[in-house]
matplotlib code that plots the C-alpha trace (Angstrom):
import matplotlib.pyplot as plt

x = [-19.1, -19.5, -21.9, -21.0, -23.3, -21.0, -23.6, -26.1, -23.8, -23.0, -26.8, -27.1, -24.2, -25.8, -29.1, -27.6, -28.9, -27.4, -27.7, -30.1, -32.3, -32.4, -33.2, -36.3, -37.4, -37.3, -38.3, -35.2, -33.8, -30.4, -29.5, -30.2, -28.3, -25.3, -25.3, -25.5, -22.5, -20.5, -21.4, -23.2, -26.1, -29.5, -33.0, -34.8, -37.4, -34.8, -33.5, -37.1, -37.8, -34.6, -35.5, -39.1, -37.8, -35.1, -37.3, -34.5, -33.7, -31.4, -28.9, -28.7, -27.8, -25.7, -23.3, -21.7, -17.9, -15.6, -13.8, -10.2, -8.0]
y = [8.3, 11.1, 11.6, 12.3, 13.7, 13.1, 10.8, 13.6, 15.9, 13.3, 12.8, 16.6, 16.5, 13.6, 15.4, 18.7, 20.4, 23.0, 23.2, 26.1, 23.9, 21.2, 23.8, 25.1, 21.6, 20.2, 23.3, 23.5, 26.5, 28.1, 26.9, 23.2, 23.6, 25.0, 22.1, 19.6, 21.4, 21.1, 17.4, 18.2, 16.3, 17.3, 16.2, 13.2, 15.7, 17.3, 14.0, 13.0, 16.2, 15.6, 12.0, 13.0, 15.7, 13.4, 10.2, 8.3, 6.8, 8.0, 5.3, 7.1, 10.5, 9.8, 7.5, 7.1, 7.3, 6.5, 9.4, 8.7, 10.9]
z = [-6.4, -8.8, -11.6, -15.2, -18.0, -20.8, -22.4, -22.3, -24.2, -26.8, -27.4, -27.9, -30.4, -32.2, -32.5, -33.5, -30.3, -28.1, -24.3, -24.9, -27.1, -24.3, -21.7, -23.7, -24.7, -21.2, -19.4, -17.3, -15.3, -16.0, -12.4, -13.4, -16.7, -14.8, -12.4, -15.3, -17.0, -13.9, -13.4, -10.1, -8.7, -9.9, -8.8, -10.4, -11.5, -13.7, -15.0, -15.8, -17.8, -19.8, -20.5, -21.4, -23.8, -25.4, -25.3, -23.4, -20.1, -17.3, -18.3, -21.7, -20.2, -17.2, -15.5, -12.0, -12.0, -9.1, -7.2, -7.8, -5.7]

ax = plt.figure().add_subplot(projection="3d")
ax.plot(x, y, z, "-o")
ax.set_aspect("equal")
plt.show()
């Protein structure tokens, strides 16, 4: 199972925000943002900061997708 943050990027587009805006609003590191950009796993602390900054839930920003090889 892999994770996808496409929902997060759609929220940012809808709110006319850039990744840098999210990074500042949520207090995220560049390392965390890079992991998000590559659809890699991040800690629940990072997800919590994002949800708090965007006033949403984890279901709104991420989804699990099957690994099809």
